[in-house]
C-alpha positions in Angstrom: -69.3 -99.9 16.8 -69.1 -100.7 20.5 -65.4 -101.6 20.2 -64.7 -98.4 18.3 -66.2 -96.5 21.3 -64.1 -98.5 23.8 -61.0 -97.9 21.8 -61.7 -94.2 21.6 -62.0 -94.1 25.4 -58.8 -96.1 25.6 -57.0 -93.5 23.6 -58.4 -90.8 25.9 -57.2 -92.7 29.0 -53.7 -93.1 27.5 -53.6 -89.5 26.6 -54.3 -88.2 30.1 -51.1 -86.7 31.4 -49.5 -87.7 34.7 -50.4 -85.6 37.7 -47.9 -85.5 40.6 -49.0 -87.2 43.8 -50.5 -85.1 46.5 -50.8 -85.7 50.2 -54.5 -84.6 50.2 -56.4 -87.8 51.1 -59.5 -86.9 49.1 -57.5 -86.2 46.0 -55.5 -89.3 46.5 -58.7 -91.4 46.6 -60.0 -89.7 43.5 -56.7 -90.3 41.6 -56.9 -94.0 42.6 -60.4 -94.3 41.3 -59.3 -92.6 38.0 -56.5 -95.0 37.6 -58.8 -98.0 38.2 -61.3 -96.5 35.7 -58.6 -96.1 33.0 -57.3 -99.7 33.6 -60.9 -101.1 33.2 -61.3 -99.2 29.9 -57.9 -100.4 28.6 -58.8 -103.9 29.6 -62.1 -103.6 27.7 -60.2 -102.4 24.7 -58.1 -105.6 24.9 -61.2 -107.7 25.1 -62.6 -106.0 22.1 -59.5 -107.0 20.1 -59.9 -110.5 21.3 -63.6 -110.7 20.3 -62.8 -109.4 16.8 -60.7 -112.5 16.1 -57.2 -113.0 14.9 -57.9 -111.8 11.4 -58.9 -108.3 12.5 -55.4 -106.9 12.3 -55.4 -107.9 8.6 -58.6 -105.9 7.8 -58.5 -102.9 10.0 -55.5 -100.8 11.1 -51.9 -101.6 10.7 -50.9 -105.3 10.7 -47.1 -105.0 10.8 -45.2 -104.3 14.1 -41.4 -103.8 14.2 -39.8 -103.8 17.6 -36.3 -102.3 18.4 -34.8 -103.5 21.6 -32.7 -101.3 23.9 -29.1 -101.5 24.9 -27.8 -104.3 27.2 -30.7 -106.7 26.4 -31.5 -108.3 23.0 -34.8 -108.9 21.3 -35.5 -112.3 22.9 -37.2 -110.6 25.9 -40.0 -109.6 23.7 -41.4 -113.1 23.3 -44.4 -112.4 25.5 -45.4 -109.4 23.4 -44.7 -111.3 20.2 -47.0 -114.1 21.3 -49.8 -111.8 22.3 -49.7 -109.8 19.1 -49.3 -112.7 16.7 -52.4 -114.4 18.3 -54.3 -111.3 17.2 -53.1 -111.6 13.6 -50.2 -109.2 13.6 -47.0 -109.7 11.7 -44.2 -109.0 14.2 -40.5 -108.5 13.5 -38.0 -108.1 16.3 -34.9 -106.2 15.1 -31.6 -107.5 16.4 -30.0 -104.1 16.2 -26.3 -104.3 16.8 -26.1 -101.5 19.4 -22.8 -100.2 17.8 -23.9 -96.7 16.8 -27.1 -94.7 16.1 -26.4 -94.9 12.4 -26.0 -98.6 12.3 -29.0 -99.3 14.5 -31.1 -97.0 12.3 -29.9 -98.9 9.2 -30.8 -102.3 10.8 -34.2 -100.9 11.7 -34.9 -99.6 8.2 -33.8 -102.9 6.8 -36.6 -104.6 8.8 -39.2 -101.8 8.0 -38.5 -102.0 4.3 -39.1 -105.8 4.3 -42.7 -105.3 5.5 -45.5 -105.5 3.0 -47.4 -102.4 4.3 -47.6 -99.8 7.0 -45.7 -100.4 10.3 -46.1 -99.7 14.0 -42.5 -99.0 15.1 -41.8 -99.8 18.8 -38.6 -98.8 20.7 -37.4 -99.6 24.2 -34.9 -97.5 26.1 -32.1 -96.7 23.7 -34.3 -98.1 21.0 -36.4 -94.9 21.5 -33.6 -92.8 20.1 -33.3 -95.2 17.2 -37.0 -95.1 16.3 -37.0 -91.3 16.6 -34.6 -91.3 13.6 -35.7 -94.4 11.8 -39.4 -93.6 12.2 -39.3 -91.0 9.4 -39.4 -94.0 7.0 -42.6 -93.5 5.0 -43.8 -97.0 5.9 -44.0 -96.1 9.6 -47.6 -95.2 10.5 -47.2 -94.8 14.3 -44.7 -95.0 17.1 -44.6 -96.6 20.5 -42.0 -95.7 23.1 -41.5 -98.2 26.0 -39.5 -96.6 28.8 -37.7 -95.0 25.9 -35.7 -91.9 25.1 -37.5 -89.5 22.8 -35.0 -86.8 21.8 -35.6 -83.8 19.6 -33.4 -82.3 16.9 -29.9 -81.7 18.2 -30.6 -83.8 21.3 -29.1 -87.2 22.2 -29.8 -90.0 24.6 -27.4 -88.3 27.1 -29.3 -85.1 26.9 -32.2 -86.7 28.6 -30.5 -89.4 30.6 -28.7 -86.7 32.6 -31.6 -84.3 32.9 -32.5 -85.6 36.3 -30.5 -87.6 39.0 -30.5 -91.4 38.5 -32.2 -93.7 40.8 -29.9 -95.3 43.5 -30.5 -98.7 42.0 -29.3 -97.7 38.6 -26.2 -99.8 37.7 -25.1 -98.3 34.4 -21.4 -98.1 34.6 -19.2 -95.4 33.0 -17.4 -96.3 29.8 -14.5 -98.7 30.3 -11.0 -98.2 28.9 -12.4 -99.1 25.4 -15.3 -96.7 25.7 -18.0 -99.4 26.1 -20.9 -99.2 28.6 -22.5 -102.1 30.4 -24.4 -102.8 33.6 -23.1 -103.5 37.1 -23.7 -107.1 38.1 -24.5 -106.2 41.7 -27.3 -103.9 40.6 -28.6 -105.7 37.6 -31.6 -107.4 39.1 -32.9 -104.5 41.2 -31.9 -101.8 38.7 -32.8 -103.3 35.4 -35.4 -106.1 35.8 -36.7 -106.2 39.3 -40.0 -107.8 38.4 -38.6 -110.9 36.8 -37.2 -113.9 38.7 -33.6 -114.1 39.9 -33.0 -117.0 37.5 -34.2 -114.9 34.5 -32.2 -111.9 35.7 -29.1 -113.9 36.1 -29.4 -115.1 32.5 -30.1 -111.7 31.2 -27.0 -110.4 32.9 -24.9 -113.2 31.5 -26.2 -112.5 28.0 -26.1 -108.7 28.1 -24.3 -106.9 25.4 -22.5 -103.6 25.6 -22.8 -100.4 23.7 -20.2 -97.7 22.9 -20.7 -94.8 25.2 -20.3 -92.5 22.1 -23.6 -93.8 20.7 -25.5 -92.3 23.6 -24.0 -88.9 22.8 -25.0 -88.9 19.1 -27.6 -86.3 18.3 -30.6 -87.2 16.1 -31.0 -85.4 12.8 -34.6 -86.4 12.1 -37.6 -86.6 14.5 -40.5 -88.9 13.6 -42.7 -88.2 16.6 -43.4 -84.6 15.4 -45.4 -85.9 12.5 -46.8 -89.3 13.4 -49.2 -90.7 16.1 -47.1 -91.4 19.1 -47.7 -93.5 22.2 -45.6 -93.7 25.3 -45.3 -96.3 28.1 -43.7 -95.2 31.3 -43.0 -97.7 34.2 -43.6 -96.2 37.6 -40.9 -98.5 39.1 -38.2 -98.0 36.4 -34.8 -97.7 38.1 -32.7 -97.6 34.9 -34.4 -94.5 33.5 -36.0 -92.1 36.0 -39.7 -92.3 35.2 -39.9 -88.5 35.5 -37.6 -88.3 32.5 -39.8 -90.4 30.3 -42.9 -88.6 31.4 -41.2 -85.2 30.7 -40.4 -86.4 27.1 -43.8 -87.8 26.5 -45.6 -84.7 27.7 -43.4 -82.5 25.5 -44.3 -84.7 22.4 -47.9 -84.9 23.4 -47.7 -88.7 23.3 -50.7 -90.8 24.3 -49.3 -92.0 27.7 -49.9 -95.2 29.6 -48.3 -95.7 33.0 -47.7 -99.3 34.2 -46.4 -100.4 37.6 -43.3 -102.3 36.4 -39.6 -102.3 35.9 -37.5 -101.1 33.0 -38.3 -104.4 31.2 -42.1 -104.0 31.6 -42.6 -105.7 28.2 -41.4 -108.9 29.9 -43.4 -108.6 33.1 -46.6 -107.1 31.5 -46.7 -108.3 27.9 -50.5 -108.1 27.6 -50.6 -104.4 28.7 -47.7 -103.4 26.4 -49.4 -105.3 23.6 -52.6 -103.5 24.2 -50.9 -100.1 23.7 -49.2 -101.4 20.5 -52.7 -102.6 19.2 -54.1 -99.1 20.0 -51.2 -97.6 18.0 -52.0 -100.0 15.1 -55.6 -98.8 15.0 -54.6 -95.1 15.3 -52.0 -95.5 12.5 -54.5 -97.1 10.2 -56.8 -94.1 10.2 
């Protein structure tokens, strides 16, 4: 019962919408106290999950998690989240979506969802958010988690939101090359894509980055899962690849339960426990 109460408070903390910073010192102090209070409650929720033991995921809430990576980085970066969740008894599948088109990425995601033995928490990062918006209508999907991710509505595309506000100066996404493919500028990769990992890790990530046809970003979604399923959104305050104001605007519109984390675009690598905590909250919500 105590853990249920803490989890309910965690949902409420996540659901509190972002308020723009103000120069009023009194309000700034109040905001800082509120942020610390929310972090303490979310940490308490994580401790509750730990105290419940690794079998809890199998008896309460959703036990299957399917993760869809974004463009330019594959699923291997999710190892920290994978380890955190599997230790709690979750069954985690990381989709190696091809990043060739929205249609083919949705097909790869549905292949993974259909292989699960029950309800699923579907997680998407960056471009993967557009993918789970469409794939999430699969009846096995119980809840959604967007991690610095695009969240388009009917008739919208990734480009619709990517261009809704000016990019950060550190953003290194290059325009399509002569073959129409998009990838990241080497000179800006570390600062713009993954500033909170080491240079050695960033160098490897750049060396192993894929590419994506620019046309994929312009493809409109025809189905929208977040309108009918519990939805959580993580927005990194230091994201330089997607302006955090953009993700916050999308999450507010969809009434997602929002968690803000001080981190880069790849917050799942630098803060795997916090990201896992949101996924676990989504599992509990999806199981009700």
